C-alpha positions in Angstrom: 0.0 0.0 0.0 1.3 3.5 -0.9 1.3 5.4 2.4 1.9 8.7 0.7 -0.9 8.4 -1.8 -2.6 11.6 -2.9 -5.9 9.9 -2.9 -8.2 8.3 -0.4 -7.1 4.7 -0.2 -9.0 1.7 1.3 -7.4 2.3 4.7 -8.8 5.8 4.9 -12.3 4.6 3.9 -12.2 1.9 6.5 -11.0 4.3 9.2 -13.7 6.8 8.2 -16.4 4.1 8.3 -15.3 2.8 11.7 -14.9 6.3 13.0 -18.4 7.4 12.1 -19.8 4.2 13.6 -17.8 5.0 16.8 -19.0 8.6 16.8 -22.7 7.5 16.5 -22.2 5.0 19.3 -20.5 7.7 21.5 -23.2 10.2 20.9 -26.0 7.7 21.5 -24.3 6.6 24.8 -23.9 10.2 25.9 -27.6 11.0 25.1 -28.9 8.0 27.0 -26.7 8.8 30.0 -27.8 12.4 30.0 -31.5 11.5 29.8 -31.1 9.5 33.0 -29.1 12.3 34.7 -31.5 15.0 33.7 -34.5 13.6 35.6 -35.7 16.4 37.8 -33.1 18.8 36.6 -34.0 22.4 35.9 -33.8 24.1 32.5 -31.0 26.5 33.5 -28.7 23.6 34.3 -29.4 22.1 30.9 -28.8 25.4 29.0 -26.0 27.0 31.0 -24.5 24.3 33.2 -23.8 24.6 36.9 -20.4 26.3 36.8 -17.8 24.3 34.9 -14.1 24.6 35.9 -12.2 27.5 34.3 -10.2 25.3 31.9 -13.5 23.7 30.6 -15.0 27.1 30.1 -11.9 28.1 28.1 -12.2 25.0 25.9 -15.9 25.4 25.5 -15.5 29.0 24.2 -12.8 27.9 21.8 -14.9 25.0 20.5 -17.9 27.3 20.1 -15.9 29.6 17.9 -14.2 27.0 15.6 -16.5 26.0 12.7 -16.4 24.8 9.2 -15.8 28.3 7.9 -12.3 28.1 9.5 -11.3 24.9 7.7 -12.4 26.1 4.3 -12.7 29.9 4.5 -9.7 30.8 6.7 -7.4 28.5 4.8 -8.8 29.9 1.6 -8.1 33.5 2.5 -4.6 32.4 3.6 -4.0 31.0 0.1 -5.5 34.1 -1.5 -4.5 37.1 0.7 -2.0 35.7 3.2 -2.3 37.2 6.7 -4.4 40.1 5.5 -7.5 38.8 7.4 -5.6 37.4 10.5 -7.0 40.4 12.4 -10.3 38.5 12.8 -8.5 35.5 14.3 -6.0 37.3 16.6 -8.8 38.2 18.9 -7.4 36.7 22.1 -7.2 40.2 23.6 -10.9 40.8 22.9 -11.9 37.7 24.8 -10.1 39.2 27.8 -12.6 42.2 27.6 -15.4 39.7 28.0 -13.8 38.3 31.2 -12.6 41.5 32.8 -15.4 43.9 31.9 -18.6 42.1 30.7 -18.7 39.1 33.0 -19.0 41.3 36.2 -21.7 43.3 34.4 -23.7 40.2 33.3 -23.4 38.8 36.8 -24.8 42.0 38.2 -27.8 41.6 36.0 -28.2 37.9 37.0 -28.3 39.1 40.7 -30.9 41.8 40.0 -33.1 39.8 37.7 -32.9 36.6 39.8 -32.2 34.3 36.8 -29.7 33.4 34.2 -30.0 36.0 31.4 -29.9 35.8 27.7 -28.8 38.7 25.4 -32.4 39.3 24.2 -33.4 39.4 28.0 -30.9 42.2 28.5 -32.2 44.2 25.6 -35.8 43.8 26.6 -34.9 44.8 30.2 -32.6 47.8 29.3 -34.6 49.0 26.3 -37.9 47.7 25.0 -39.5 44.3 24.2 -39.2 45.2 20.5 -35.5 45.7 20.8 -35.0 42.1 22.1 -37.3 40.7 19.4 -35.3 42.5 16.7 -32.2 40.9 18.0 -33.9 37.5 17.4 -34.9 38.6 13.9 -31.4 39.7 13.1 -30.0 36.5 14.4 -32.3 34.4 12.2 -31.2 36.5 9.1 -27.6 36.0 10.1 -28.2 32.2 10.3 -29.4 32.3 6.7 -26.6 34.5 5.4 -23.6 33.3 7.5 -24.4 29.9 9.0 -26.6 27.5 7.0 -25.4 28.7 3.6 -21.8 28.9 4.7 -21.8 25.5 6.4 -23.5 23.8 3.5 -21.1 25.4 1.1 -18.0 24.4 3.1 -19.2 20.9 3.3 -19.8 20.7 -0.5 -16.3 22.1 -1.2 -14.5 19.8 1.2 -16.3 16.7 0.1 -15.8 17.6 -3.6 -12.1 18.2 -3.4 -11.2 15.5 -0.8 -13.6 12.7 -1.6 -14.6 13.5 -5.2 -18.3 13.9 -4.3 -20.1 16.5 -6.6 -20.6 19.8 -4.8 -24.4 19.8 -4.5 -24.5 16.2 -3.5 -22.1 16.8 -0.7 -24.0 20.0 0.5 -27.5 18.4 0.3 -26.2 15.2 1.9 -24.8 17.2 4.8 -28.1 18.8 5.4 -30.0 15.5 5.4 -27.5 13.9 7.8 -27.7 16.9 10.1 -31.5 16.9 10.1 -31.5 13.3 11.2 -28.9 14.0 13.8 -30.7 17.0 15.2 -34.0 15.1 15.6 -32.4 12.3 17.5 -29.3 13.9 19.0 -30.5 17.3 20.3 -28.2 19.7 22.1 -26.4 17.0 24.1 -25.4 15.4 20.8 -24.0 18.7 19.6 -21.9 19.0 22.7 -20.6 15.5 22.4 -19.7 16.0 18.8 -17.9 19.2 19.7 -15.8 17.4 22.3 -14.8 14.8 19.7 -14.0 17.2 16.9 -11.8 19.6 18.9 -8.7 17.4 19.6 -8.9 15.8 16.2 -9.0 19.1 14.4 -6.2 20.6 16.6 -3.8 17.6 16.1 -4.8 17.1 12.5 -4.4 20.8 11.6 -0.9 21.0 13.1 0.0 17.8 11.2 -1.1 19.5 8.0 1.0 22.6 8.9 4.2 20.8 9.9 4.1 18.2 7.1 3.2 20.9 4.6 6.2 23.0 5.6 8.4 20.0 5.5 7.2 19.2 2.0 7.8 22.8 0.9 11.3 22.8 2.5 12.5 19.5 1.1 12.2 17.8 4.5 13.0 20.9 6.7 10.2 22.7 8.5 12.4 25.9 8.9 13.3 25.9 5.2 9.7 25.4 4.4 8.7 28.5 6.5 11.4 30.5 4.7 10.2 29.4 1.3 6.6 30.2 2.2 7.5 33.7 3.4 9.7 34.3 0.3 7.0 33.2 -2.1 4.1 35.0 -0.4 6.3 38.1 0.0 6.6 38.4 -3.7 2.9 38.2 -4.4 0.5 41.1 -4.8 2.7 42.8 -7.4 5.7 42.7 -5.1 3.9 44.2 -2.1 3.5 40.8 -0.6 0.8 39.0 1.5 2.9 38.4 4.6 1.9 41.6 6.4 -1.3 42.4 8.2 -1.4 46.1 7.5 -1.3 47.6 3.9 -0.4 51.3 4.0 0.5 52.1 0.4 -2.5 53.1 -1.9 -0.6 51.5 -4.7 -0.9 48.2 -3.0 -3.9 46.3 -4.5 -4.7 44.9 -1.1 -4.9 48.5 0.3 -8.3 48.8 -1.5 -9.6 45.8 0.5 -7.8 46.3 3.8 -6.9 50.1 4.1 -4.2 50.8 6.7 -5.2 50.8 10.3 -9.0 50.7 9.4 -8.7 47.0 9.1 -7.8 46.7 12.8 -10.7 48.9 13.8 -13.2 47.0 11.6 -12.0 43.6 13.0 -12.4 45.0 16.5 -16.0 46.1 16.0 -16.9 42.6 14.8 -14.9 41.1 17.6 -16.6 43.2 20.2 -20.0 42.0 19.0 -19.0 38.4 18.7 -16.9 37.9 21.9 -18.7 40.2 24.3 -22.4 40.1 23.3 -23.2 37.0 21.2 -25.3 34.5 23.2 -23.4 31.6 21.5 -20.2 32.7 23.3 -21.5 34.5 26.4 -23.6 31.6 27.7 -20.4 29.6 28.2 -19.4 31.9 31.1 -22.8 32.4 32.8 -23.2 29.2 34.7 -22.8 29.1 38.5 -22.9 26.5 41.2 -25.6 26.3 43.9 -24.8 28.7 46.7 -21.7 30.1 45.0 -20.9 33.8 45.7 -20.3 36.4 43.1 -16.5 36.6 43.7 -16.1 32.9 42.8 -18.3 33.1 39.8 -16.6 36.1 38.3 -13.1 34.7 39.1 -13.8 31.3 37.4 -15.4 32.9 34.3 -12.5 35.4 33.9 -9.9 32.6 34.1 -12.0 30.7 31.5 -11.8 33.7 29.1 -8.0 34.0 29.7 -7.6 30.3 28.8 -9.8 30.9 25.7 -7.5 33.8 24.9 -4.6 31.4 24.7 -6.6 28.9 22.5 -7.7 31.7 20.1 -4.1 32.2 19.0 -4.1 28.8 17.4 -6.4 29.1 14.4 -4.0 31.2 12.4 -1.5 28.4 12.6 -4.1 25.7 12.2 -5.8 27.0 9.1 -4.6 30.3 7.7 -0.9 29.6 7.4 -1.5 26.1 5.9 -3.5 28.0 3.2 -0.3 30.0 2.5 1.7 26.8 2.4 -0.7 25.4 -0.1 -0.3 28.4 -2.4 3.5 28.1 -2.2 3.2 24.3 -3.0 0.9 25.1 -5.9 3.6 27.5 -7.3 6.0 24.5 -7.4 3.5 22.3 -9.1 3.2 20.0 -6.1 -0.6 20.6 -5.9 -3.3 22.0 -8.1 -5.0 25.0 -6.5 -7.9 25.9 -8.8 -10.2 27.2 -6.0 -8.5 28.9 -3.0 -11.4 27.8 -0.7 -10.3 24.2 -1.3 -6.8 24.8 0.1 -7.3 22.9 3.3 -9.0 19.9 1.6 -6.2 19.8 -0.9 -3.6 19.9 1.9 -5.3 17.0 3.7 -5.5 15.0 0.5 -1.9 15.6 -0.6 0.1 16.1 2.6 -1.3 13.7 5.2 -0.3 10.0 5.0 -2.8 7.2 4.4 -5.0 6.5 7.4 -4.5 10.0 8.9 -6.6 11.4 6.1 -9.5 9.3 7.3 -9.1 10.4 10.9 -9.0 14.1 10.0 -12.0 13.7 7.8 -13.9 12.3 10.8 -13.1 15.5 12.7 -14.3 17.6 9.8 -17.5 15.8 9.4 -18.2 16.1 13.2 -17.4 19.9 13.0 -19.9 20.3 10.0 -22.7 18.3 11.6 -22.2 19.8 15.1 -22.2 23.4 13.9 -25.1 23.0 11.6 -27.2 21.1 14.2 -26.6 23.9 16.7 -27.9 26.4 14.2 -31.0 24.2 13.5 -31.6 24.0 17.3 -31.3 27.8 17.7 -33.5 28.6 14.7 -36.3 26.4 16.1 -35.9 28.0 19.6 -35.8 31.6 18.4 -38.8 31.4 16.1 -41.0 29.4 18.5 -40.2 31.1 21.8 -39.9 34.7 20.5 -42.5 34.9 17.8 -44.9 31.9 17.6 -45.7 31.2 21.3 -46.7 34.8 22.1 -49.1 34.7 19.1 -50.5 31.2 19.6 -50.6 30.5 23.3 -51.9 27.3 24.9 -50.9 24.9 22.1 -49.4 21.5 22.8 -45.6 21.0 23.1 -45.8 18.7 20.1 -47.4 21.5 18.1 -44.6 23.9 19.1 -41.9 21.4 18.2 -43.5 20.9 14.8 -43.6 24.7 14.2 -40.0 24.9 15.2 -39.0 22.2 12.7 -41.0 23.9 9.9 -39.2 27.2 10.7 -35.8 25.4 10.5 -36.7 23.9 7.1 -37.6 27.4 5.8 -34.3 28.7 7.0 -32.4 25.8 5.4 -34.3 26.4 2.0 -33.4 30.1 2.2 -29.8 29.3 3.0 -29.6 27.0 -0.1 -31.1 29.7 -2.3 -28.5 32.2 -1.0 -25.5 29.9 -1.8 -25.2 30.9 -5.5 -25.4 34.6 -4.5 -22.8 34.0 -1.8 -20.4 32.3 -4.2 -20.5 35.4 -6.4 -19.3 37.8 -3.6 -15.7 36.7 -3.3 -13.8 34.1 -1.2 -15.7 32.6 1.7 -13.9 34.2 4.6 -14.0 37.7 2.9 -17.7 37.2 2.3 -18.3 36.1 5.9 -16.6 39.0 7.5 -18.2 41.4 5.0 -21.7 40.2 6.1 -20.7 40.5 9.8 -19.5 44.0 9.2 -23.0 45.0 8.2 -24.6 43.4 11.3 -22.0 44.2 14.0 -22.3 48.1 14.2 -26.0 48.0 15.4 -25.2 45.3 18.0 -22.1 47.1 19.3 -23.8 50.5 19.5 -26.9 49.2 21.3 -25.0 46.9 23.8 -22.1 49.3 24.5 -24.3 52.4 25.0 -26.8 50.4 27.0 -24.1 49.4 29.4 -21.9 52.5 29.6 -24.4 55.3 29.3 -27.4 56.1 31.5 -28.6 58.8 29.1 -29.6 56.5 26.3 -33.4 56.0 26.3 -35.3 52.8 25.6 -36.6 54.1 22.3 -33.0 55.1 21.3 -31.9 51.4 21.7 -34.8 50.3 19.5 -34.1 52.9 16.8 -30.4 52.0 16.8 -31.1 48.2 16.4 -33.7 48.6 13.7 -32.1 51.5 11.9 -28.6 49.9 11.8 -30.0 46.6 10.6 -32.0 48.2 7.8 -29.0 50.3 6.6 -26.8 47.2 6.6 -29.3 45.1 4.6 -29.6 47.9 2.0 -25.8 47.9 1.7 -25.9 44.1 1.2 -28.4 44.5 -1.7 -26.1 47.1 -3.4 -23.2 44.7 -2.8 -25.1 42.0 -4.8 -26.0 44.4 -7.5 -22.6 46.1 -7.9 -20.4 43.0 -7.1 -19.4 44.6 -3.8 -18.7 47.9 -5.4 -16.4 46.6 -8.2 -18.8 47.1 -11.0 -19.1 50.6 -12.5 -22.8 51.5 -12.5 -24.0 54.2 -14.8 -27.0 56.4 -14.3 -28.0 59.4 -12.2 -29.2 57.3 -9.2 -25.9 55.3 -9.0 -23.8 58.5 -9.4 -25.5 60.3 -6.5 -25.4 57.2 -4.2 -21.9 56.2 -5.1 -20.6 57.0 -1.6 -23.0 54.4 -0.2 -22.3 51.4 -2.4 -18.7 52.1 -3.5 -17.1 52.9 -0.1 -14.7 50.3 1.2 -16.5 47.8 3.4 -14.4 48.4 6.5 -14.7 52.2 6.1 -18.5 51.8 5.7 -18.6 49.6 8.8 -16.8 52.3 10.9 -19.0 55.1 9.6 -22.1 53.1 10.2 -21.1 52.6 13.8 -20.6 56.3 14.2 -23.9 57.1 12.6 -25.8 54.7 14.8 -24.2 56.1 18.0 -25.0 59.7 17.0 -28.5 58.7 16.1 -29.1 57.0 19.5 -27.9 60.2 21.3 -30.2 62.4 19.2 -33.2 60.1 19.7 -32.5 60.1 23.4 -32.9 63.9 23.5 -36.6 63.6 22.4 -37.8 60.3 24.0 -38.6 59.2 27.5 -35.7 58.6 29.9 -35.0 55.1 31.2 -36.7 54.1 34.4 -34.8 53.9 37.7 -34.8 50.1 37.6 -33.1 50.2 34.1 -30.5 52.6 35.4 -29.9 50.6 38.6 -29.3 47.5 36.4 -26.2 49.1 34.9 -24.8 50.7 38.1 -22.1 49.1 40.1 -22.5 49.6 43.9 -19.5 50.2 46.2 -19.8 46.7 47.6 -20.0 45.1 44.1 -16.9 47.0 43.0 -15.1 45.6 46.1 -16.2 42.1 45.1 -14.8 42.6 41.6 -11.4 43.7 43.0 -11.2 40.7 45.3 -12.0 38.3 42.4 -8.6 38.4 40.7 -5.1 37.7 41.8 -1.6 38.0 40.4 -1.9 34.9 38.1 -5.0 36.4 36.4 -2.9 39.5 35.6 0.1 37.5 34.5 -2.1 35.3 32.2 -3.8 38.3 30.7 -0.4 40.0 30.0 0.9 36.9 28.3 -2.1 36.6 26.0 -1.8 40.3 25.1 2.0 39.8 24.6 1.5 36.8 22.3 -1.1 38.7 20.2 1.3 41.7 20.0 4.2 39.4 19.0 2.1 38.0 16.1 1.3 41.5 15.0 5.0 42.6 15.3 6.2 39.6 13.2 3.6 40.1 10.4 3.3 43.9 10.7 
């Protein structure tokens, strides 16, 4: 048997089959065990846990972040643009803001509201019910644009280039498998798959990196790194793709990532995702029975510090292997027709027989787990926030059916959107471009709701709705104008050129400024927040003391190390 075969050999297929059977058995065993343990348990324990150790919190945050878009999209953008989009992955320092600033605040709200909170809960309490409902609407739209469509696309790409399965067969097959899994597995199945996928993906990805560098360097990893940097440094008309900041207007990548604006734009998206997204925040909100605030805050903060360390890995797991793939393609070692297929091509050509099958198991788990989590969230959001208030008193079976119908609709819309998505650039560029249209409204509403007592309930509602509408209008113009690349003629396009032709990162920054100004203006003409709403964002003297007592020297050291590692990456790839 040829152990270095560039194809899936019989050993890979056998390992893949045995692995899938093993995963199915493991998930089934975990579900049965959980059903027995959940007898008499409360829903908050099921949704948020009862206070996991800090290192488990750190791993849970990391696993929640890593999805199929990283294996396909991040590696693809590495092959295409080098480290230009590494800003979105070097967000370890932003996770620290969640631990040091937002965790104490969320814990304050939990104390005052007497229950574990969700992000819509916060918006409904701080602003209006409509504001929280709009958050759910925006989340459902985001699932169509950035979750279902992206995951199905990445599955189709990976299966096509690794296993030879036609794109649409792979994408549709993934949806069918996930639907079956969601019905029988539930959220416990998702969590079990996540625990299986994480170690496989970390080990497998670093194998791809090191073996890829060795292949590029003729057996030497260090020579491979030098060859990769030299090759990527000559791309982009000599400006190179080995630096994160592009300052020269003559640099073609300056048009996409202009100067320091790229850091600001990535930070806006990072603030939304790491500090206010329910998918991430719920990992740090659990607490043990009878536990005091100091212990809760300390454990959650240390969990975010651990996650900060983990968050440094994806650039080395996915983005740099994409750069290696581009360099190997220049030597004729691989054929890179589609940059989004870079990671699949590396797995196929670099990993030895048998290991290909193991890594593919991890990828299949990642696809199914992430898509199943979205299915579950879609059903929950639509049923709980919209359908139940309109149709009260129906049976649980009826609500479950409605939730599943809502999920099917989201899936269909996601499939319809895939061809449009494929026309808007590489996957990771597209993904961050969509998030740049959604993030400003979220950041404005959450940040001002927490840090300003002057912002009125109606201002929050206006900020959320207005920002979302403007973002969606910009998305429509992106589709029509090929993200501003097409030259549109006519009086209408000429007078609105500033709106549809402005660089996406510059537009994101100005949209944030506009929403903030609008919220302050609306606050001047609408009713002030109630005393209860103001009290919910006010730290008392005793609570400030609790926060100060919740951290020690090792928390500070760990924080500084994470910041230092992020700074070192920026310095090397400046």
